[in-house]
C-alpha positions, 0 to 999 in steps of 0.5 A: 135131520142130522143132530151130530156127526163125529169123525171117522173112527177105527172101531170094532174087534179083530176076532169073531165079531157078532156081525160082519159084512163079507163075501160068500164062497166064490163059485168056480169061474165067478168074479165074486161071491155073493155079498152078505151081512152075516150074523154069527156064522149065518147070512142075515141079509144078502146085499147089492152085488159088488159091481155097482151096476146091478140093482140095489138089494137087501134081502132077508135070509134065515140068519136074520132071526135075533136082535143085538141089544146090549143090556147095560146101555139100554137105559141110556138109549131109552132116555135118549142121546143128545149127542154122540155118546162115545161109550155107547159107540164103543160098546156097540162097535164090539159087535162089529169087525175092525174097520173105519166107521163114521158115527152119526146121530140122526132124527128119523121119522120112519114109515113102515112099508112092505114088499110090493105095497105102496111106498116100496122102493123096490117096486117103485123107484128101482123098477123105474130105473132098472125095470123088473128082475130079468128072471122073475119079471117081478120087482126085487123082493127084500123079504121083510117089512122095512122103514123108509125115513129120508130122501134127497137129491145128491146132484143131477140124476143122483138121489139118496134114499134112506132105509132102516132094516130090522133084524127081525120083522115087526110081527115078532116084537112084543106088543106091550113093549111097542105100546110102552115106547109109543107112550114114551115117545109122546113125551120125548123125542130123544129115545134112541135106536142103534144101527150099523150102516152102509152106503151102496151106490148103484147105477145101471150099466145102460139106460134100461127104462128111459129113466137112467139115474144113480141111486145112493142107498143109505141102509141102517141095519138095526142093532137095538131099537126094533120096538122103538122103531115100530112105535115111532112108525105107528105114532108118526113121531120122530126117533133118534138113530145112532148110526155106525156107518161102515166106510170099508163095507160100503159100495162107495168111495170114502169121499162119497161116504164123507158127504153123508152128514152134509146130505143128511142135514139137508131138506127132505126131497123124496 
């Protein structure tokens, strides 16, 4: 469910953001370098390649090893947001590079999935369109448990998939904090996590499997709320998610990013 969507805003810092989306060094003769979400000076996640015809990807790297919570707004997020809080948006945007962001406040019902187990997008919906990885003859491997939250039809042959990706695996979370959040979620559904997000639009260059389709992948990388997200998944209760959707870092046109509030307000059609 979409609770609120703000206008696109210019946010972030000009110098040394803690997180950034960008390109690795380009090998000699290559068109582009690999695309990453960087945490500090280390790649945290490898992302879909720039071409838009390769299969969608987020693959955890060794740099995804810490969370990005901000202590002085934690109480507000625990109480929960009822609308887009500009102060919270500004505080988290200080972790990010300067650019255009679309703030969204969503209600999500996360379902934890693991690579190559039931519900894994990479082993199911992606294989149905792109087939197996040509080299490994296996599905793409995100190398992390992750959460699925929403899906809907965009138009004929095009489907939106939504993912919430933790910066550390759920097994690193403190069990007592997860249990405390689970108890709190039983009383209120306004508790809020925070993410920086991208929209990657991918379609194969040719009909590989007989099920040609375009996939819109809306991916939220958790900045705050790893324990809350796990608690929501374990209890089956909704949780709110404040998303800062990067227009610049997405593999999508600005007018396609602008459709996300409309699509996210729609009915679940996974």
